[in-house]
C-alpha angles and dihedrals in degrees: 000000000000115000094018088145090065094059115109106241119161134182122243114180090335093309127109124247113194131195114232134187111206126206107191125195094039125140095260146002109263145141102242101184141258121339108183105304095340137082107242113222126181122204135186089216120103121247093246134108092355096298095128092044091053092048091050091050089054091048092050092047090053093045093050095039095238134124118272089242088062093062116077131176107229103166142022099032092167098024128088088232110069142169122225126193113220109203117209096023131092126215090261091050090053093048091050093049093046089051090058095053 
């Protein structure tokens, strides 16, 4: 991914927390790229009852090569800008993996 170094990724207890901008109701679930300091992710799921949040968690798990249970929404439940905790990866691990997308 181009501009992966601009993505806001912080460390919390040795785990990575990444900023995400979600665009629900799109044609497919996909990591689009950097949007400012966020990773922009589109999802075909609707922004209702947590459907889009669950779809984004699945997309992040696939992109980072971790289990779905290792991706947790920790901020922005009803906001397009969210924060996800990635368990098992450091900030550097996330940046490397984003750079390969």
